[in-house]
C-alpha positions as CSV (number, residue, x, y, z in Angstrom):
1,M,28.6,-23.6,-22.2
2,L,31.9,-23.0,-22.2
3,K,30.9,-19.9,-24.3
4,G,28.6,-19.6,-21.1
5,L,31.3,-19.9,-18.3
6,V,33.8,-17.2,-20.6
7,E,30.6,-14.7,-20.9
8,I,30.1,-15.2,-16.8
9,M,33.8,-14.0,-16.1
10,D,33.9,-11.7,-18.3
11,N,31.1,-10.1,-17.0
12,K,32.6,-10.6,-13.5
13,K,35.5,-9.1,-14.1
14,K,33.8,-5.8,-16.3
15,C,32.1,-5.9,-12.7
16,V,35.0,-5.7,-11.1
17,D,37.1,-3.4,-13.2
18,E,33.7,-1.2,-12.9
19,A,34.2,-1.1,-8.8
20,L,37.5,-0.5,-8.9
21,Y,37.4,2.8,-11.1
22,E,34.2,4.3,-9.6
23,T,36.4,3.1,-6.0
24,Q,39.5,5.4,-6.9
25,K,37.2,7.9,-8.4
26,L,36.0,8.3,-4.9
27,Q,39.3,8.1,-3.4
28,T,40.0,10.8,-5.8
29,E,37.2,13.1,-5.3
30,N,37.8,12.5,-1.5
31,Q,41.1,14.0,-2.0
32,N,40.2,16.3,-3.7
33,L,37.6,17.6,-0.9
34,V,40.0,17.1,2.3
35,R,42.8,19.5,0.0
36,Q,39.5,21.7,-0.4
37,L,38.5,21.4,2.8
38,E,42.1,22.5,4.1
39,R,42.4,25.6,1.9
40,S,39.0,26.9,3.1
41,E,40.3,26.1,7.2
42,S,43.6,27.9,6.0
43,N,41.5,31.1,4.4
44,M,39.5,31.1,7.7
45,Q,42.1,31.1,9.8
46,T,44.3,34.1,8.2
47,F,40.4,36.0,7.7
48,L,39.9,35.4,11.7
49,S,43.3,36.6,12.5
50,A,43.3,39.5,10.6
51,I,39.9,40.4,12.5
52,S,41.4,39.7,15.8
53,H,44.3,41.2,15.1
54,E,42.6,45.0,13.8
55,L,40.1,44.4,17.1
56,R,42.6,44.1,19.6
57,N,44.6,47.0,18.3
58,T,41.1,49.1,18.4
59,L,40.5,48.2,21.5
60,T,43.9,49.3,22.8
61,L,43.5,52.7,21.7
62,L,39.8,52.7,23.3
63,I,41.4,51.5,26.9
64,G,43.8,54.1,26.6
65,S,41.6,56.8,25.8
66,T,38.9,55.6,28.7
67,Q,42.3,55.8,31.0
68,L,43.0,59.5,29.7
69,L,39.9,60.5,30.4
70,E,39.3,59.2,33.5
71,Q,42.7,60.8,34.6
72,D,41.5,64.5,33.3
73,H,37.6,63.8,34.3
74,P,38.3,62.1,37.8
75,Q,34.4,62.5,38.1
76,L,33.7,59.7,36.3
77,S,35.5,57.5,38.1
78,P,32.7,56.2,40.7
79,D,29.9,56.6,37.6
80,K,28.1,52.8,37.4
81,N,27.7,53.1,34.0
82,W,31.7,54.7,33.0
83,H,32.4,51.4,35.3
84,S,30.5,48.7,33.1
85,L,32.4,50.7,30.0
86,R,35.3,49.8,31.1
87,A,34.5,46.4,32.3
88,D,33.4,45.2,28.9
89,L,36.4,46.8,27.2
90,L,38.3,44.2,29.7
91,H,36.7,41.5,29.1
92,M,36.4,42.2,25.3
93,Q,40.1,42.2,25.4
94,T,40.9,39.4,27.3
95,F,38.3,37.5,25.0
96,L,41.1,38.4,22.0
97,M,43.8,37.4,23.5
98,D,42.4,34.5,24.9
99,L,41.1,33.4,21.6
100,S,44.6,34.3,19.6
101,S,46.5,32.1,22.5
102,F,43.5,29.3,21.8
103,K,44.6,29.6,17.9
104,S,47.8,29.6,18.4
105,I,48.1,26.8,20.3
106,Q,46.8,24.6,18.3
107,K,49.8,24.0,16.3
108,I,52.1,24.0,19.9
109,S,55.3,24.0,20.1
110,L,57.3,23.1,23.4
111,S,60.8,24.4,24.1
112,K,60.9,21.7,26.8
113,K,64.0,21.1,29.4
114,L,64.8,20.0,32.7
115,C,62.8,21.4,35.1
116,D,62.0,21.0,39.0
117,L,57.7,20.7,39.0
118,N,57.8,21.7,42.9
119,A,60.2,25.1,42.3
120,I,57.5,25.7,39.1
121,L,54.4,25.2,42.1
122,Q,55.8,26.8,44.2
123,E,56.5,30.1,42.0
124,I,53.3,29.7,40.4
125,C,51.5,30.0,44.6
126,R,53.2,32.9,44.8
127,D,52.3,34.7,42.0
128,C,48.4,33.9,43.1
129,Q,48.7,34.7,46.8
130,P,47.1,38.1,45.8
131,L,43.9,36.6,44.8
132,F,43.5,35.3,48.1
133,D,43.1,37.2,51.5
134,G,44.9,34.0,53.4
135,I,42.2,34.1,56.0
136,H,38.3,33.6,54.5
137,K,39.9,31.9,51.3
138,R,43.4,30.1,51.5
139,L,46.1,28.6,48.9
140,I,48.1,25.8,49.9
141,L,50.8,23.4,48.4
142,L,51.6,19.9,48.5
143,C,54.8,18.9,47.3
144,P,57.6,16.3,47.8
145,K,60.8,17.4,50.3
146,V,62.3,16.0,47.0
147,P,62.4,17.8,43.3
148,V,60.2,16.0,40.8
149,V,62.0,16.8,37.9
150,L,60.3,16.8,34.6
151,Y,61.1,17.2,31.2
152,A,58.8,20.3,30.0
153,D,57.8,23.5,28.5
154,E,58.0,25.1,32.3
155,K,56.5,28.1,30.7
156,K,53.2,26.8,29.3
157,L,53.0,24.0,32.5
158,S,53.0,27.7,34.2
159,H,50.3,29.2,32.3
160,V,48.0,25.5,33.1
161,F,48.2,25.6,36.7
162,T,47.7,29.6,36.9
163,N,44.4,28.8,35.1
164,L,43.3,26.2,37.4
165,I,44.1,28.1,40.2
166,K,42.1,30.7,39.0
167,N,39.1,28.6,38.1
168,G,39.1,27.3,41.7
169,M,39.7,30.7,43.4
170,E,36.3,31.8,41.2
171,A,34.5,28.6,42.1
172,L,34.8,29.7,46.0
173,D,32.0,31.4,47.8
174,T,32.6,33.2,50.4
175,E,35.4,31.2,51.3
176,G,37.2,28.3,51.3
177,T,40.7,26.8,49.5
178,V,42.4,26.0,46.6
179,S,44.8,22.9,47.4
180,L,47.6,22.1,44.9
181,R,49.1,18.5,45.7
182,I,51.5,16.8,44.1
183,R,51.5,12.7,44.6
184,E,52.3,9.4,42.7
185,S,50.2,8.2,40.4
186,S,47.4,5.4,40.4
187,E,47.8,2.1,38.3
188,K,44.8,3.0,37.0
189,E,45.8,6.8,36.6
190,A,49.1,5.6,34.6
191,S,47.0,3.2,32.7
192,L,45.4,6.2,30.7
193,T,48.9,7.5,29.3
194,G,50.8,4.0,29.1
195,L,53.3,6.1,30.9
196,E,55.0,6.4,33.7
197,T,53.3,9.9,35.2
198,I,53.0,12.5,38.1
199,A,49.9,13.4,39.1
200,I,48.7,17.2,40.2
201,E,45.6,17.8,41.5
202,V,44.4,21.5,42.2
203,K,41.3,20.9,44.3
204,D,38.6,23.7,45.5
205,T,36.1,23.6,48.0
206,G,33.4,25.7,45.9
207,S,30.1,25.2,44.6
208,G,31.4,21.9,41.9
209,L,29.9,21.4,38.7
210,S,26.9,19.2,37.4
211,S,27.9,16.1,35.3
212,K,26.6,18.1,32.3
213,Q,29.0,20.8,33.0
214,Q,31.9,18.3,33.4
215,K,30.9,16.9,29.8
216,K,31.1,20.2,28.1
217,I,33.9,21.9,30.4
218,F,36.8,21.0,27.7
219,E,34.7,22.6,25.0
220,P,35.8,25.7,23.5
221,F,33.8,28.8,24.3
222,Y,31.6,27.0,26.9
223,T,31.1,29.3,30.0
224,E,28.7,30.1,32.5
225,K,30.8,33.0,34.1
226,C,29.3,36.3,33.3
227,D,33.1,37.2,32.5
228,G,34.4,34.4,31.2
229,T,35.6,33.7,27.2
230,G,35.3,29.5,27.6
231,L,39.1,29.1,26.7
232,G,40.8,28.5,29.6
233,L,41.0,25.2,30.2
234,P,40.7,24.2,25.9
235,I,44.4,26.1,26.4
236,A,45.0,23.9,29.4
237,Q,44.1,20.0,28.3
238,T,46.0,21.3,24.8
239,I,49.2,22.2,26.4
240,V,48.6,19.0,28.8
241,K,48.4,16.1,25.9
242,A,51.1,18.2,23.4
243,H,53.5,16.8,27.1
244,K,51.8,13.2,26.2
245,G,49.2,13.6,29.8
246,I,46.2,14.1,30.3
247,I,43.8,16.3,32.5
248,T,40.7,15.3,34.2
249,V,38.0,16.6,36.1
250,A,36.1,15.0,39.4
251,S,33.4,17.3,40.8
252,S,29.9,17.4,42.2
253,P,27.1,20.2,42.8
254,G,28.1,21.6,46.4
255,K,31.2,19.7,47.4
256,G,33.7,21.2,45.1
257,T,36.0,20.3,42.3
258,T,39.0,18.5,41.6
259,F,41.3,18.8,38.4
260,T,43.8,16.3,38.0
261,V,46.9,16.5,35.8
262,L,49.1,13.6,34.6
263,L,52.3,14.6,32.9
264,P,55.2,12.0,31.8
265,R,58.4,11.7,34.3
266,L,62.0,11.3,34.8
267,P,61.4,7.5,36.7
268,A,64.6,8.3,38.8
269,T,62.7,10.7,40.9
270,S,60.3,8.8,42.2
271,H,59.9,9.5,45.4
272,K,56.3,8.7,47.7
273,K,57.0,10.9,51.0
274,S,55.7,14.8,51.1
275,A,55.2,17.3,53.3
276,H,52.4,19.6,53.9
277,N,53.6,23.6,52.7
278,P,50.8,26.3,53.0
279,T,51.4,29.1,50.9
């Protein structure tokens, strides 16, 4: 009987040893696969970067050549085919620039400093004002009377809100409004980040988005615009996340769209009074 127990124990030990060996073997294989995938991804990124670089250079030359041709032959300018050619070249150039930004933003590094969110948005609205006629299409900024101080990368945040404003403007039909509003975040919103945050809303009165569009809108290359690249919002989301923030969207067809950006704030800058400043 004792001999039988010893055999059973030996068999169990053998099974355990075999299981441990197989587990270690699988772990090693998994590690090797991960390294291979990383190398493949790195090689693919290098390959794509090289192609993108060459295409951008070629497009720059083509666009320059078309400009010279138009100067030498003004009769080309009214031609609809010539206009379409120029538009297609510029669209491809924009796409490649966005693609380059998207690739570089995956390894984003922030140059943070203390900055006033009010001042950032005021400057952005001044720069974007030419997109609106001020009568049928309006851009409005609602911000507090006191500075809202953030520790952030001012340039990259400007990229985010400029993109959101332009998207809002493009969603308008013949008339409408794009408004920016800085407000206190709700408890529910603050719980999304676990930090004290400030909320910035970018709201348009445009055509709105379906629930399907809202689910896919932050996916790279997803767009329903004929001249869109599908990279603007993914880049904006990456920048916001790098600031430990969140960007959300709320919309319904025919009722406009609201993007809300939640960013960590300095606690000492909490103020609830706001002023209405049309821009």
